[in-house]
C-alpha positions, 0 to 999 in steps of 0.5 A, spaced: 328 754 381 324 751 376 327 745 373 330 743 379 329 737 384 332 735 391 334 728 391 335 725 398 339 718 398 341 713 403 348 712 402 351 705 405 359 704 406 361 710 409 366 709 415 370 715 416 370 723 414 374 721 407 368 717 405 364 723 405 369 726 400 369 720 396 361 719 395 360 727 394 365 727 389 362 721 385 355 724 386 358 731 383 361 727 377 354 725 375 352 731 369 346 735 372 348 735 379 348 742 382 350 741 389 351 735 394 351 736 402 353 730 406 351 731 414 357 727 416 359 720 414 355 717 420 348 720 417 349 715 411 345 720 408 346 725 402 342 731 399 343 733 392 340 739 388 340 737 381 336 738 374 330 734 374 329 728 370 336 725 372 336 717 372 337 714 379 341 709 376 346 714 374 347 716 381 347 709 384 353 707 378 357 713 380 357 711 387 358 704 386 364 705 382 367 709 388 366 703 392 359 705 396 352 704 395 346 709 394 339 708 393 334 714 392 329 715 398 325 721 396 326 726 390 321 732 389 321 739 386 325 744 389 319 749 389 314 743 391 309 745 396 306 741 402 299 739 401 296 737 394 288 738 395 283 743 394 281 740 387 276 736 389 269 737 391 270 738 399 267 731 401 274 727 401 281 729 400 283 722 399 279 716 396 282 709 397 279 703 393 280 697 396 280 695 403 285 690 404 292 691 407 295 696 402 288 700 402 288 700 410 295 703 410 294 708 405 287 710 409 290 711 416 296 715 413 292 720 410 288 720 417 294 721 420 296 727 416 290 730 417 286 729 411 279 726 410 279 719 407 274 715 404 275 707 404 271 703 398 271 696 398 266 692 394 268 685 397 270 683 404 273 688 408 281 686 410 283 683 403 287 677 401 291 676 407 286 676 413 281 672 409 284 668 404 291 668 404 296 669 409 292 668 415 288 661 413 294 658 410 299 659 415 294 657 420 293 650 416 300 649 416 301 650 423 295 645 424 298 639 420 305 641 422 303 639 429 300 633 427 306 631 422 311 632 428 306 627 433 307 622 428 315 622 427 320 618 430 325 624 432 326 623 439 327 616 441 322 613 446 316 618 444 310 614 442 308 616 435 301 613 435 295 617 433 289 617 429 287 621 423 286 628 423 280 631 425 280 636 418 273 639 419 275 641 426 281 644 423 277 648 418 273 651 423 279 653 428 281 657 421 275 660 420 274 662 427 281 666 427 280 669 420 273 672 423 277 674 429 282 678 426 278 681 420 274 684 426 280 686 430 285 688 425 280 691 420 273 693 422 275 695 429 281 699 427 276 704 423 273 706 430 280 709 432 280 714 425 274 718 425 277 722 419 276 715 415 269 714 412 268 706 410 264 705 404 261 699 401 261 699 394 264 698 387 268 704 384 269 706 377 274 711 375 271 717 370 277 721 369 281 726 372 280 725 380 272 723 378 269 716 380 263 713 381 261 708 387 255 705 385 252 710 381 254 716 386 259 721 383 265 723 387 271 728 386 276 727 391 283 731 391 287 724 390 285 717 388 289 711 391 287 704 387 289 698 392 284 693 389 289 687 389 289 681 385 286 674 384 288 667 382 290 666 375 289 660 371 293 658 364 288 657 358 289 650 358 284 646 354 279 643 358 281 646 364 275 651 365 270 646 363 273 641 368 273 646 374 278 646 379 280 649 386 284 655 386 288 657 393 281 660 396 277 654 395 283 649 397 283 652 404 276 651 405 275 644 403 272 640 409 274 633 407 281 631 405 281 628 398 284 621 397 289 624 391 291 631 389 294 634 383 297 641 384 299 645 378 304 650 380 310 649 384 311 656 387 310 659 394 302 658 394 302 651 390 308 648 395 305 650 401 298 647 400 301 641 397 305 640 403 298 641 407 294 636 404 300 631 404 301 631 411 294 631 412 294 624 408 292 626 401 297 623 395 299 629 392 303 630 385 306 637 384 307 639 377 311 645 375 312 647 368 319 650 369 325 646 371 325 646 378 320 647 384 321 654 387 323 656 381 325 664 383 329 661 389 337 659 389 338 653 385 341 649 391 335 651 395 330 649 390 334 642 390 334 641 397 327 642 398 325 638 393 329 632 396 325 633 403 318 634 400 319 627 396 322 624 402 315 626 405 311 622 399 310 628 395 311 626 387 315 632 384 315 633 376 318 639 373 319 641 366 311 638 365 307 642 359 300 640 361 296 639 354 289 638 357 285 637 363 279 632 363 274 631 369 270 624 369 266 620 374 269 625 379 276 624 377 281 629 374 286 627 368 291 631 366 295 629 360 302 633 358 309 632 356 316 632 360 322 632 355 318 630 349 315 624 353 308 623 354 305 623 361 298 622 364 296 624 371 290 622 375 287 625 382 280 626 385 282 634 386 286 639 382 289 645 385 291 650 380 296 655 383 299 658 377 300 665 380 295 671 381 293 677 376 291 684 378 284 686 379 284 691 374 278 689 370 271 694 371 275 700 374 275 704 368 282 705 368 284 706 361 278 711 360 281 715 366 288 715 363 291 710 367 296 705 363 296 698 364 302 693 363 302 686 359 299 682 365 293 687 366 298 691 372 297 698 373 304 702 371 306 707 376 313 711 377 318 711 382 313 715 387 307 710 385 303 715 381 300 713 375 300 717 368 294 720 371 297 725 376 291 725 380 291 717 381 296 713 385 296 705 385 299 700 391 299 693 393 298 687 389 295 691 383 302 693 381 303 685 379 310 685 383 312 684 390 306 681 392 307 681 400 302 684 405 308 688 408 310 691 401 303 692 400 303 696 407 309 700 405 306 702 398 300 704 402 304 709 406 308 711 401 303 713 396 299 717 401 305 721 403 306 722 396 299 724 394 297 728 400 304 732 401 308 731 395 313 728 400 317 725 394 318 718 397 321 713 392 319 706 392 325 701 394 324 694 395 330 691 393 332 688 400 325 685 402 325 678 405 321 673 401 318 667 405 315 660 403 312 657 409 313 650 407 317 645 412 323 647 412 321 654 410 325 658 405 327 665 406 331 669 402 333 676 400 337 680 395 340 676 389 341 669 388 348 667 386 346 666 378 343 673 378 349 676 382 353 673 376 349 676 371 349 683 373 357 683 373 359 682 380 365 679 382 362 673 387 364 670 393 359 664 396 358 661 402 354 655 403 353 652 410 349 646 412 344 646 418 347 640 421 353 645 423 348 650 427 348 648 434 341 650 435 339 645 429 343 639 433 339 640 439 332 640 436 334 634 432 332 637 426 338 639 421 334 639 415 336 645 410 342 650 409 344 657 409 347 660 402 350 667 402 352 671 396 357 677 397 361 682 392 368 680 393 371 686 391 367 690 396 365 685 401 358 687 401 352 682 402 348 681 396 344 676 397 342 671 403 338 664 402 336 660 407 332 653 408 331 651 415 325 650 419 325 657 422 328 660 416 323 666 416 325 668 423 332 668 421 332 672 415 331 679 417 339 680 420 341 679 413 335 683 410 338 689 414 345 687 412 343 688 405 339 694 406 344 698 410 351 695 406 354 692 412 360 688 410 361 680 411 367 683 415 363 687 419 358 681 420 364 676 422 366 681 428 359 681 431 357 677 437 351 672 435 347 669 441 349 661 442 343 656 441 339 660 436 338 659 429 340 666 427 347 664 430 347 660 423 348 666 419 354 668 423 357 661 422 355 662 414 359 668 414 365 664 418 364 659 412 367 664 407 374 663 410 374 657 415 371 650 415 366 651 421 366 643 422 373 645 425 371 650 430 368 649 437 362 652 440 361 659 439 368 660 436 369 665 431 
């Protein structure tokens, strides 16, 4: 059986026994396939035995040509055996470097599989999300949202008088929640897993399966690196000398600045910019690319720009920063936009130009772990590095930097490392959320991306003013944009700008993941007076003018 592998597929779009035949024939057409088994069209699965090394894209393209979708769930040698340990020194079957979301997920999965796990953390337990990322930022967002809403005349007859926001109290409440969640979701969780040993220290790889933690040598069966990422700043003249806020420091300020320049207009920069603007700061957002939220659909970016400018934020795109200076407590940024010289001044400067993996000092190159152009660890579809004893997960991979993806990575890598599960990384369908107000929530391909990939595209765009829930809430900001394949009727992408977009997107995520067609979504009932009903209306808008429909009419 040498040289063969078993590949498990998720198949999308099978609706009858004839579909089984079409999919099986499509897979058999790929050179190197030895056998195909589909356990009924209802299973949405296929098991294939093939020669090792066939590119997964070959299968996906063949199945797509037949009118269906396919993604690899797992692949492993036919003669692969469960359990991959016995090579270590006996103390740990698995050593996880990094005590954040990805590391905890990997460690817990290792414990659940019955292995002894070491979990190493050099800094604060809990990693980015609970300490300096998701939890503190979303807590501040909610605080200023409530303050902002109290000052809006959205409901006639309600007084909007209010005093200045008590910012030190807001920060204290944020810090309290961070401490509570760090204890409840990380420190206390370890008590439930006696198989996990927590080690406070700095780990350095020494090659093979060997590493040191503060000078003490270990040789676990496998190693998973989950060391995360940190804020990164571009090499702008004068920036390092002047000093600046990164996202961590910006969430800890105990005084509201009179003015703030935000360099970078992706999720982190936009969220923090709106936080301080709503707290009373004069905010200017500078972005080098042609639009804010530059990786979202263009219509979403344009609409959000208008809403932020209506709140008083100054948005400048296509700005090339030439220099930064700080004198007498104020920052001066000089640069160009369309070859015109521009200068901006503010009391504080936030640099939110992305994050880079924490790979320095881990001994990765010496251990045979390949790094990419931005210092990210390079892995295969199983999250294994070039060193077969070492896997990597989470933000250190430099992609899909979301806490839920990090947890997914950790589980997948632990199963592959410890039991040769052969699971394949697949995050094409994941939701991306920016917690501005209104929020951005998206999944799948933008219209431009779909056209670039050669799809025959059809698009539906629905303004939130057509959604009854938005009308009842007296807040009709935003839009829903759906992108579908006109030839197969399958949803390719969903892009939402709305006050509760993050609560709406998962329906579309599931449609993309499981190949649910626009017609199938149209036939489903969505509950009235919910924001999710907006997705049903957006589906109807492919073919109808929803303004001409009565309530609940499909």
